[in-house]
C-alpha positions as CSV (number, residue, x, y, z in Angstrom):
1,M,-24.0,3.2,0.9
2,P,-22.7,6.1,-1.1
3,V,-20.2,5.5,-4.2
4,T,-17.0,7.4,-3.4
5,S,-13.8,7.5,-5.0
6,R,-10.2,6.4,-3.6
7,S,-8.9,9.6,-3.3
8,F,-12.2,10.8,-1.5
9,A,-12.2,7.5,1.2
10,I,-8.4,8.5,2.2
11,L,-9.5,12.2,2.4
12,D,-12.3,11.3,4.2
13,A,-10.3,9.3,7.0
14,I,-7.8,11.6,7.5
15,D,-10.7,14.2,7.8
16,Y,-12.7,12.1,10.6
17,E,-8.7,11.2,12.7
18,M,-8.0,15.5,11.9
19,K,-11.3,16.1,14.1
20,A,-10.8,13.3,16.9
21,Q,-7.5,14.2,17.2
22,P,-6.9,17.8,17.7
23,Y,-3.3,17.7,17.7
24,M,-2.8,15.6,14.7
25,V,-1.1,17.5,11.5
26,Y,-1.3,17.1,7.5
27,S,1.8,17.7,5.0
28,E,0.8,17.6,1.6
29,Q,3.0,19.2,-1.3
30,G,0.3,20.2,-3.7
31,S,-2.9,22.0,-3.6
32,V,-4.2,21.0,0.2
33,G,-6.6,17.7,0.3
34,S,-10.1,18.7,-1.0
35,G,-12.7,17.3,-2.8
36,S,-16.4,15.7,-3.0
37,R,-19.0,13.5,-3.7
38,A,-21.8,12.6,-6.1
39,D,-24.8,13.2,-3.2
40,G,-23.1,16.1,-1.9
41,K,-21.0,15.8,0.9
42,T,-17.7,18.0,0.5
43,I,-14.3,17.6,1.9
44,D,-12.0,21.2,3.3
45,I,-9.1,20.0,5.7
46,L,-7.4,23.1,5.1
47,K,-10.2,25.1,5.2
48,E,-11.8,23.0,8.7
49,F,-8.4,23.4,10.0
50,G,-6.5,26.1,8.9
51,V,-2.4,26.6,8.5
52,D,-1.8,25.5,11.8
53,R,-2.7,22.1,11.3
54,I,-2.5,21.8,7.5
55,L,1.1,22.3,5.8
56,A,0.5,22.5,2.0
57,R,2.7,24.7,-0.8
58,M,2.5,28.1,0.3
59,G,5.1,28.9,2.3
60,Q,6.7,25.5,2.7
61,V,9.9,23.9,1.3
62,I,8.5,22.0,-1.9
63,E,11.5,18.9,-0.9
64,E,10.2,15.2,-0.5
65,E,12.7,14.6,2.4
66,W,11.4,17.8,4.6
67,M,7.8,16.5,4.3
68,C,9.1,13.1,6.1
69,G,11.2,14.1,8.5
70,S,9.2,16.8,9.5
71,T,6.3,14.1,10.1
72,L,8.5,12.0,11.7
73,F,9.8,15.3,14.2
74,Y,6.1,15.7,15.1
75,S,5.8,12.0,16.1
76,F,8.5,12.1,18.1
77,S,7.2,15.9,19.8
78,V,5.3,16.5,22.8
79,N,1.7,19.0,22.2
80,T,0.9,21.4,25.0
81,N,-1.6,18.9,27.0
82,G,2.0,16.3,27.4
83,G,0.1,13.9,24.9
84,G,1.5,13.3,21.0
85,I,0.8,14.6,17.7
86,P,0.0,12.3,14.9
87,A,1.2,13.2,11.8
88,V,0.5,11.7,8.1
89,T,2.2,13.6,5.3
90,Q,1.5,12.7,1.2
91,T,4.0,12.6,-1.4
92,P,4.0,12.2,-5.2
93,G,4.5,8.5,-6.0
94,M,8.1,9.1,-8.4
95,T,10.1,10.0,-4.9
96,Q,9.5,7.1,-2.8
97,L,13.4,6.2,-2.3
98,Y,14.2,10.2,-1.1
99,N,12.6,8.9,2.4
100,F,14.0,5.2,2.4
101,E,16.8,6.5,4.8
102,L,14.4,8.7,7.3
103,M,11.4,6.1,7.1
104,G,13.3,2.9,7.2
105,D,16.7,4.0,8.9
106,I,15.1,6.2,11.8
107,S,11.3,5.7,12.2
108,G,11.4,1.9,11.8
109,R,14.4,1.4,14.4
110,A,13.3,4.1,16.7
111,A,10.8,1.4,18.8
112,Y,13.7,-0.6,19.1
113,M,16.9,2.0,19.8
114,M,13.9,3.3,22.4
115,G,13.4,-0.1,24.1
116,A,10.2,-0.1,23.0
117,C,10.7,-3.4,21.3
118,T,7.4,-3.7,19.2
119,N,5.1,-0.5,20.1
120,W,6.1,3.0,18.2
121,P,6.9,5.6,21.8
122,S,5.0,8.1,20.4
123,P,1.9,8.9,18.0
124,P,1.9,7.3,14.0
125,A,3.8,9.1,11.7
126,V,2.3,8.1,8.0
127,L,4.2,8.4,4.6
128,Y,1.2,8.6,2.2
129,Q,2.1,8.3,-1.2
130,G,0.7,7.8,-5.1
131,G,1.8,5.3,-6.7
132,A,4.8,5.9,-9.1
133,S,4.1,5.9,-13.1
134,R,4.8,3.5,-15.5
135,S,4.5,5.4,-18.1
136,N,7.7,8.1,-17.9
137,D,11.3,8.2,-17.9
138,A,13.3,5.5,-15.9
139,V,13.2,8.0,-12.9
140,H,9.7,8.5,-12.1
141,G,8.8,5.4,-13.5
142,Q,9.7,3.5,-9.9
143,V,8.5,0.3,-9.5
144,G,8.2,-1.9,-6.2
145,T,9.6,0.4,-3.6
146,E,6.9,-1.3,-1.1
147,D,8.8,-4.2,-1.6
148,A,12.6,-2.3,-0.3
149,F,10.4,-0.6,2.6
150,A,9.4,-3.7,4.0
151,T,12.9,-5.4,4.7
152,Q,13.2,-2.6,7.2
153,P,12.7,-3.5,10.9
154,G,9.2,-1.3,13.1
155,L,8.0,-0.2,9.7
156,L,4.3,-1.2,8.5
157,V,4.0,-1.6,4.9
158,C,0.5,-0.8,3.1
159,V,-0.4,-1.5,-0.3
160,P,-4.4,-1.7,-0.3
161,H,-6.4,-2.7,-3.5
162,K,-9.9,-1.9,-2.3
163,V,-11.7,1.2,-1.9
164,Y,-12.9,-0.4,2.0
165,D,-9.5,-1.1,2.5
166,C,-8.1,2.2,1.6
167,K,-10.1,4.0,3.7
168,G,-10.0,1.6,7.2
169,L,-6.2,0.9,6.7
170,M,-5.7,4.7,6.9
171,H,-8.3,4.2,10.2
172,S,-6.3,1.9,11.3
173,L,-2.9,3.6,11.3
174,L,-4.0,7.2,12.4
175,R,-5.3,5.5,15.9
176,G,-2.2,3.5,16.2
177,N,1.1,4.1,17.4
178,R,3.9,2.9,14.7
179,P,5.5,4.5,11.6
180,C,4.0,3.6,8.6
181,Y,4.3,3.4,4.4
182,Y,0.9,3.3,2.5
183,I,1.1,3.8,-1.0
184,N,-1.8,3.7,-2.7
185,Y,-1.9,2.7,-6.7
186,S,-4.7,3.6,-8.6
187,T,-6.6,0.0,-8.8
188,E,-10.1,0.1,-7.8
189,A,-11.4,3.4,-8.6
190,S,-14.3,3.6,-6.5
191,A,-16.7,1.6,-4.2
192,D,-20.1,1.2,-2.5
193,I,-18.9,1.9,1.2
194,P,-19.7,3.1,4.5
195,D,-20.0,6.9,5.3
196,G,-18.8,6.8,8.8
197,P,-15.5,5.5,10.8
198,F,-14.1,1.9,10.3
199,T,-11.2,0.1,10.7
200,V,-9.2,-2.7,8.9
201,P,-6.8,-4.5,10.4
202,I,-3.8,-4.2,9.8
203,G,-1.5,-6.8,8.9
204,K,-4.6,-9.3,7.5
205,S,-4.8,-10.5,3.9
206,A,-7.9,-10.6,2.3
207,I,-9.4,-13.8,-0.1
208,L,-11.2,-11.3,-3.1
209,K,-12.5,-14.7,-4.9
210,D,-12.2,-18.7,-3.6
211,G,-10.8,-21.5,-5.6
212,K,-9.4,-25.0,-5.4
213,D,-6.8,-25.1,-8.5
214,I,-3.8,-22.4,-7.8
215,T,-3.7,-19.3,-5.6
216,I,-3.3,-16.0,-7.4
217,A,-1.6,-13.5,-4.9
218,T,-0.9,-9.5,-6.0
219,Y,-1.1,-6.0,-4.8
220,G,-0.1,-3.0,-5.8
221,P,-0.9,-2.5,-9.4
222,A,-1.1,-5.6,-10.5
223,H,-4.4,-6.2,-9.2
224,T,-6.1,-4.5,-12.3
225,E,-4.3,-7.2,-14.8
226,V,-4.7,-10.0,-11.8
227,A,-8.7,-9.5,-12.2
228,T,-9.3,-9.9,-15.7
229,A,-6.5,-13.5,-15.9
230,I,-8.5,-15.1,-13.2
231,D,-12.1,-13.9,-15.7
232,T,-10.5,-15.7,-18.1
233,L,-8.8,-18.8,-16.6
234,A,-12.4,-19.8,-15.5
235,K,-13.6,-19.4,-18.7
236,G,-10.8,-21.8,-19.7
237,G,-11.8,-24.3,-16.2
238,I,-9.4,-23.1,-14.0
239,N,-11.1,-21.9,-11.2
240,A,-8.3,-19.5,-8.9
241,E,-7.9,-18.5,-5.2
242,Y,-7.0,-14.3,-5.5
243,F,-5.7,-13.1,-3.1
244,D,-4.8,-9.7,-2.3
245,V,-1.8,-9.3,0.5
246,R,-3.0,-6.1,1.0
247,T,-0.2,-5.5,4.1
248,L,3.1,-6.6,3.4
249,K,4.4,-5.7,6.9
250,P,3.1,-7.5,8.8
251,F,2.4,-10.1,6.5
252,D,-0.2,-12.5,6.9
253,E,1.5,-15.9,6.1
254,D,-1.3,-17.9,7.6
255,T,-4.0,-17.2,5.3
256,L,-1.4,-17.8,2.3
257,I,-0.6,-20.8,3.5
258,A,-4.4,-21.8,4.3
259,S,-4.8,-20.6,0.5
260,V,-1.9,-23.2,-1.2
261,K,-2.2,-25.7,1.0
262,K,-5.9,-26.4,-0.3
263,T,-4.7,-25.6,-3.8
264,G,-1.3,-26.8,-4.1
265,R,-0.1,-24.5,-6.6
266,I,0.8,-21.0,-6.7
267,L,1.5,-18.0,-8.8
268,C,2.9,-14.5,-7.2
269,V,2.5,-11.3,-10.0
270,S,4.1,-8.5,-9.0
271,W,4.3,-5.0,-10.6
272,G,8.1,-4.8,-8.4
273,Y,11.1,-6.5,-9.9
274,Y,12.0,-10.4,-10.4
275,T,14.9,-9.9,-7.9
276,Q,14.5,-10.1,-4.4
277,G,11.0,-8.5,-4.5
278,F,8.2,-9.9,-1.8
279,S,6.9,-12.8,-4.3
280,S,10.5,-14.1,-3.2
281,H,9.7,-13.5,0.8
282,M,6.2,-15.1,0.5
283,L,7.5,-18.3,-2.0
284,A,10.0,-18.7,1.0
285,V,7.1,-18.4,3.9
286,L,5.0,-21.2,2.0
287,A,8.9,-23.5,1.4
288,Q,9.0,-23.8,4.7
289,A,5.6,-24.8,5.8
290,I,4.0,-26.9,2.3
291,P,6.5,-29.7,1.2
292,G,5.5,-29.9,-3.7
293,F,3.8,-27.0,-3.8
294,K,4.4,-26.2,-7.6
295,C,4.8,-22.1,-8.2
296,R,5.5,-19.5,-10.3
297,I,6.4,-15.6,-9.7
298,I,6.0,-13.1,-13.0
299,S,6.9,-9.6,-12.1
300,W,8.1,-6.0,-13.6
301,S,11.3,-7.0,-15.7
302,D,15.1,-6.5,-14.0
303,C,15.5,-3.4,-16.1
304,P,14.5,0.3,-15.8
305,N,11.3,1.6,-16.8
306,S,11.3,2.5,-20.4
307,G,9.9,5.7,-21.7
308,T,8.1,4.0,-24.7
309,P,4.7,2.8,-24.3
310,E,5.7,-0.7,-26.4
311,M,8.5,-1.0,-23.9
312,I,5.6,-0.6,-21.5
313,A,3.9,-3.2,-22.7
314,W,6.5,-6.0,-22.9
315,Q,8.1,-5.6,-19.0
316,K,4.8,-5.5,-17.1
317,P,3.2,-8.4,-16.1
318,D,0.0,-7.9,-18.1
319,A,-2.7,-10.2,-18.1
320,P,-2.5,-12.6,-21.0
321,K,1.1,-13.0,-19.6
322,I,-0.3,-13.9,-16.5
323,V,-2.7,-16.0,-18.0
324,D,-0.1,-17.9,-19.5
325,A,2.1,-18.4,-16.0
326,A,-0.7,-20.1,-14.5
327,Q,-1.8,-22.5,-17.3
328,K,2.1,-23.3,-16.7
329,V,1.8,-23.8,-13.1
330,M,-1.1,-26.2,-13.8
331,K,0.9,-28.1,-15.8
332,L,3.8,-28.7,-12.8
């Protein structure tokens, strides 16, 4: 299997689905999606599909709300053959909350308003955003916006970590019929994955490492620090189970409950904020299913993102803090 970068894996899935679905459109604020791989495979979707299906910086308003709104417009539209128009839009990570009303209040609720209850009545509208920087100022350095989107009914929320999942989830979403907020944090950079199309089930978490002493559950950019912390804990004799949330909405409650029933302990690690973060939801799910389990949350601090490296280091839950928190849970 070819070594594939994260960005190329996502682009490859979009390219394949645009070939398979001739009315699908793609929108991007920056330079239009193109890339190459070490084995010589290249993708240039603007050259391949043209301006009729690729909306990019040339001739397009550089306005994230307009881009998100146009994507939803396409998903409500009908093509010349009477079918729908699937759409995917990529916008910068620091603009995530600009689109909250459109994705949550309009797109997420449309299925309910149209009487479809759990099924989106049109092709998918996928808002694909890069993870916001954690080293800029308080405005551009947002954290935990995926937690907010997960509160909205009817909206799927995917936060893949593995390159395999990045590609497989994008295929699944673009073949589905639901609006989705797909956020691409830069965690696993590259991996050996299949070259052809494949799908990853939406709403299914992953156990990245089996363990018996404590479950460590995480998503988004915290994965990098968690992986380091788990190796450190193992050297100290603590065998942690590594739980990758993968999709926040729908959330895989069964896999989490089974893991914590086995270990009896959980540490939820998030780069979202402490108050009302998705970690709190995970503990609420467990509290209704497992009496007496031991738990702790470690997250970003409840204050705006700093612009200084020293304050960033203090705010984020890095590997040493995760190790310390896990050791405290083991003593409970």
